[in-house]
C-alpha positions as CSV (number, residue, x, y, z in Angstrom):
1,X,-38.7,-6.7,-3.2
2,X,-39.5,-10.3,-1.7
3,X,-38.2,-12.6,1.0
4,X,-34.2,-11.9,1.8
5,X,-33.5,-9.5,-1.1
6,X,-31.9,-6.3,-0.2
7,X,-32.6,-3.1,-2.0
8,X,-30.0,-1.8,-4.2
9,X,-27.5,0.6,-2.7
10,X,-28.3,4.2,-3.8
11,X,-24.8,5.8,-3.4
12,X,-22.7,2.7,-2.9
13,X,-21.2,0.8,0.2
14,X,-18.3,0.1,2.0
15,X,-17.4,-3.6,2.8
16,X,-14.7,-4.4,5.3
17,X,-13.0,-7.9,5.5
18,X,-11.2,-8.1,8.9
19,X,-10.3,-11.6,8.2
20,X,-8.3,-10.5,4.9
21,X,-7.5,-7.2,6.3
22,X,-8.8,-5.4,3.3
23,X,-11.8,-3.2,2.3
24,X,-14.0,-2.7,-0.9
25,X,-15.7,0.4,-2.0
26,X,-18.7,-0.1,-4.4
27,X,-19.9,3.2,-5.8
28,X,-22.1,4.6,-8.7
29,X,-25.1,2.1,-8.4
30,X,-26.9,1.2,-11.8
31,X,-28.7,-1.6,-13.4
32,X,-28.7,-3.7,-10.1
33,X,-24.9,-3.3,-9.5
34,X,-22.2,-0.9,-9.0
35,X,-20.1,0.7,-12.1
36,X,-16.9,1.5,-10.0
37,X,-15.1,-0.4,-7.2
38,X,-11.9,0.3,-5.4
39,X,-10.2,-1.9,-2.8
40,X,-7.0,-2.1,-0.8
41,X,-5.5,-3.4,2.4
42,X,-5.7,-1.8,5.7
43,X,-3.2,0.7,6.6
44,X,-3.7,3.9,4.7
45,X,-6.6,6.3,4.3
46,X,-9.2,6.0,1.7
47,X,-11.2,8.8,0.3
48,X,-15.0,8.4,-0.6
49,X,-16.7,10.9,-2.7
50,X,-20.1,12.0,-1.1
51,X,-22.1,14.5,-3.2
52,X,-20.0,17.6,-3.5
53,X,-17.5,16.5,-0.5
54,X,-14.9,13.9,0.1
55,X,-15.2,11.7,3.3
56,X,-11.9,10.5,4.4
57,X,-11.5,7.2,6.5
58,X,-8.6,6.3,8.2
59,X,-7.8,2.5,8.1
60,X,-4.3,2.6,9.8
61,X,-5.8,1.6,13.0
62,X,-7.9,-1.4,11.6
63,X,-6.4,-4.8,12.1
64,X,-6.7,-8.2,11.0
65,X,-8.7,-10.6,13.1
């Protein structure tokens, strides 16, 4: 890795865009990218698979800036 490069995500990541009031979940990293993505607006719960469990995040309180 050099300069401003970031390591590839090992498990994925969640991007939150408060200007657009939306989120994007990228998972199943492979070959320098992610094989699976989900996105949606603020206002609902999202489920994130983590190993043998499911993490639930509540976006109902998130607001657009």
